[in-house]
C-alpha positions as CSV (number, residue, x, y, z in Angstrom):
1,M,16.0,35.9,23.6
2,R,18.5,35.3,20.9
3,P,21.1,37.9,20.0
4,S,20.9,40.1,16.9
5,P,22.3,38.6,13.7
6,V,25.5,40.7,13.9
7,E,26.0,39.9,17.5
8,A,25.4,36.2,17.0
9,A,27.7,36.1,13.9
10,A,30.5,37.9,15.9
11,Q,30.2,35.5,18.8
12,Y,30.3,32.5,16.4
13,V,33.3,33.8,14.6
14,E,35.1,34.6,17.9
15,A,34.4,31.0,19.1
16,E,35.2,29.1,15.9
17,H,37.5,31.3,13.8
18,P,39.3,33.8,16.0
19,D,42.4,34.0,13.8
20,C,40.6,34.5,10.4
21,L,41.6,37.2,8.0
22,L,38.0,38.0,7.2
23,A,34.5,37.1,8.3
24,V,31.4,38.6,6.6
25,L,27.8,38.2,7.4
26,G,25.7,38.1,4.2
27,G,22.2,37.4,3.1
28,S,18.9,38.8,4.5
29,A,20.4,39.1,8.0
30,A,23.0,41.5,6.8
31,R,20.4,43.6,5.0
32,G,18.1,43.7,8.0
33,A,15.5,41.8,6.1
34,H,15.6,38.6,8.1
35,G,12.6,36.8,9.5
36,P,12.1,34.2,12.2
37,D,13.2,31.4,10.0
38,S,16.2,33.2,8.5
39,D,19.7,31.7,9.0
40,L,23.1,33.5,9.3
41,D,25.1,33.2,6.1
42,I,28.8,33.7,7.0
43,V,31.9,33.6,4.8
44,V,35.2,33.1,6.6
45,V,38.6,33.5,5.0
46,E,41.4,31.8,6.9
47,P,45.1,32.8,6.5
48,G,47.2,30.7,4.2
49,E,45.9,27.4,2.9
50,S,42.8,25.9,4.4
51,D,40.4,23.1,3.4
52,R,37.4,24.6,1.7
53,F,34.2,23.4,3.3
54,R,30.7,24.4,4.5
55,R,29.4,23.9,8.0
56,I,25.8,24.3,9.1
57,V,25.2,24.4,12.9
58,R,22.8,25.8,15.5
59,F,24.3,28.6,17.6
60,R,22.6,30.9,20.1
61,G,19.2,30.3,18.6
62,W,20.3,30.8,15.0
63,V,21.1,28.3,12.2
64,V,24.6,29.3,11.0
65,D,25.5,28.4,7.4
66,C,29.2,29.1,7.3
67,F,31.5,28.8,4.2
68,I,35.2,28.5,5.1
69,L,38.0,28.9,2.6
70,G,41.7,29.7,2.7
71,E,43.5,32.9,1.6
72,S,45.0,30.9,-1.2
73,D,41.6,29.8,-2.5
74,Y,39.4,32.9,-2.6
75,R,40.8,34.3,-5.9
76,D,40.2,31.1,-7.7
77,I,36.5,31.2,-6.6
78,F,36.3,34.8,-7.6
79,D,37.6,34.1,-11.0
80,A,35.3,31.1,-11.5
81,G,32.3,33.3,-10.7
82,L,33.5,35.9,-13.1
83,G,33.8,33.3,-15.9
84,E,30.2,32.2,-15.3
85,A,28.9,35.7,-14.8
86,I,27.7,34.5,-11.4
87,P,30.1,36.1,-8.8
88,S,28.2,34.9,-5.8
89,L,31.1,35.1,-3.4
90,Q,32.0,38.6,-4.5
91,H,28.3,39.7,-3.9
92,M,28.3,38.2,-0.4
93,I,31.6,39.7,0.6
94,A,31.1,43.1,-1.0
95,E,27.5,43.6,0.1
96,G,27.6,41.9,3.5
97,T,28.6,43.2,6.9
98,V,32.2,42.7,7.9
99,I,32.3,40.9,11.3
100,R,36.0,40.5,11.7
101,H,39.1,41.4,9.7
102,A,42.9,41.2,10.1
103,G,45.9,41.5,7.9
104,R,44.7,41.9,4.3
105,G,41.2,41.0,5.0
106,L,39.7,44.3,3.9
107,E,41.7,44.1,0.7
108,I,39.7,41.1,-0.2
109,V,36.5,43.1,0.3
110,E,37.9,45.8,-2.0
111,E,38.8,43.1,-4.6
112,A,35.2,41.8,-4.5
113,R,33.8,45.3,-5.0
114,A,36.2,46.0,-7.9
115,D,35.2,42.8,-9.6
116,L,31.5,43.6,-9.3
117,A,32.0,47.2,-10.5
118,C,33.6,46.0,-13.8
119,G,30.6,44.0,-14.8
120,P,30.7,40.8,-16.8
121,M,32.5,40.5,-20.1
122,P,30.3,41.5,-23.0
123,W,28.9,38.7,-25.2
124,S,30.3,38.3,-28.7
125,R,28.0,38.1,-31.7
126,A,28.6,34.3,-31.6
127,D,27.6,34.2,-27.9
128,I,24.4,36.2,-28.7
129,D,23.4,34.0,-31.6
130,E,24.0,30.8,-29.5
131,A,21.8,32.1,-26.8
132,R,19.2,33.2,-29.4
133,N,19.1,29.7,-30.8
134,R,18.8,28.1,-27.4
135,L,15.9,30.4,-26.5
136,S,14.3,29.9,-29.9
137,E,14.5,26.1,-29.7
138,T,12.9,26.1,-26.3
139,M,10.1,28.4,-27.5
140,A,9.4,26.0,-30.3
141,D,9.3,23.1,-27.8
142,L,6.7,25.0,-25.7
143,A,4.6,25.8,-28.8
144,R,4.7,22.2,-30.0
145,S,4.1,20.5,-26.6
146,R,0.7,18.6,-26.2
147,C,1.3,17.8,-22.5
148,R,0.2,20.3,-19.9
149,D,2.7,19.2,-17.2
150,E,5.5,19.1,-19.8
151,R,4.7,22.7,-20.8
152,R,5.1,23.8,-17.2
153,F,8.6,22.4,-17.1
154,I,9.5,23.9,-20.5
155,A,8.1,27.2,-19.3
156,S,10.3,27.3,-16.3
157,R,13.4,26.7,-18.5
158,L,12.2,29.3,-20.9
159,A,11.8,32.0,-18.3
160,L,15.3,31.3,-17.0
161,L,16.8,31.5,-20.5
162,A,14.9,34.8,-21.2
163,A,16.1,36.3,-17.9
164,E,19.7,35.3,-18.6
165,F,19.6,36.6,-22.1
166,A,18.2,40.0,-21.0
167,L,20.8,40.3,-18.3
168,R,23.9,39.3,-20.3
169,T,23.0,41.4,-23.3
170,N,22.8,44.4,-20.9
171,R,26.1,43.4,-19.3
172,R,24.6,42.6,-16.0
173,W,25.5,39.8,-13.6
174,L,23.5,36.6,-13.3
175,G,22.3,34.8,-10.2
176,E,20.8,31.5,-9.3
177,G,17.3,30.9,-8.0
178,K,15.9,33.9,-6.2
179,H,19.0,35.8,-7.0
180,L,18.4,35.6,-10.7
181,Y,15.0,37.2,-10.2
182,R,16.5,39.9,-8.1
183,R,19.2,40.7,-10.7
184,L,16.5,40.9,-13.4
185,H,14.3,43.1,-11.3
186,E,17.3,45.5,-10.7
187,C,18.0,45.6,-14.4
188,S,14.4,45.8,-15.7
189,P,11.5,45.8,-13.2
190,D,9.1,45.8,-16.2
191,L,10.5,42.7,-17.7
192,A,10.6,40.9,-14.4
193,A,7.0,41.7,-13.9
194,R,6.0,40.6,-17.4
195,L,7.8,37.3,-17.0
196,G,6.1,36.7,-13.7
197,T,2.7,37.5,-15.2
198,A,3.4,35.2,-18.2
199,L,4.3,32.3,-16.0
200,E,1.1,32.8,-13.9
201,A,-0.9,32.7,-17.1
202,L,0.6,29.4,-18.1
203,C,0.3,27.8,-14.7
204,A,-3.2,29.1,-14.0
205,R,-4.8,29.0,-17.5
206,D,-2.4,26.9,-19.5
207,D,-1.9,29.9,-21.8
208,S,1.6,29.9,-23.3
209,G,1.0,33.0,-25.4
210,P,2.1,35.7,-23.0
211,L,5.4,33.9,-22.2
212,L,6.2,33.4,-25.9
213,A,5.4,37.1,-26.5
214,V,7.8,38.2,-23.7
215,C,10.5,36.0,-25.2
216,R,10.0,37.4,-28.6
217,S,10.3,40.9,-27.2
218,V,13.6,40.0,-25.5
219,L,15.0,38.6,-28.8
220,E,13.7,41.3,-31.2
221,P,16.5,43.9,-30.7
222,F,19.0,41.2,-31.5
223,G,17.5,39.8,-34.7
224,G,14.5,37.8,-33.3
225,E,14.2,34.1,-33.2
226,L,17.0,32.0,-34.7
227,I,16.6,28.4,-35.7
228,V,16.9,28.0,-39.5
229,G,20.2,29.5,-40.6
230,Y,22.0,29.1,-37.3
231,E,25.6,28.0,-37.5
232,Q,28.0,27.2,-34.7
């Protein structure tokens, strides 16, 4: 029988990174929501300078997905995530389970929590109008398309843009893939559900109306669709 996620992560870190400043187990395993096919997502911060790399191995019955970086690197990654409003490393460190720490390791955890607590920088009016235009142009592409398969690709892009617009205009962090949905659901369960239903309508019945309606509702508080009259 394989060890628990925390036990396996601790054993892996002890074997491979015994001198690290910080090791954190993240993902579903840290939340207790793991399944039989889940892996162990681990972040390791080594002291001083270290080559930044990712290693995926099997260990004690688990697949370990380990991201290793140096003490001199983590702040650059934090800042890049803040600039894109996708602070993935901060989320993993702040919300994960600390497996090992030494020196200023716990200070890095507190930095991650402080970054997340501040929220992303608010969009300027120009940022909002640029996003309105991008969303509006994609809505027009969907309405004009005469190819069913093409509409499905446009719809996936449109749902992503609508989710990002709703999150950023509410000063909420973004995410990628499943994490974008989770951020949206945390911000507005109703909007997340309506977007999901609208995508289902398009895929199952080739009905783009619900998705276009959801996008219009997202844009309406900020002036609605914006194509003619847009300046950059």
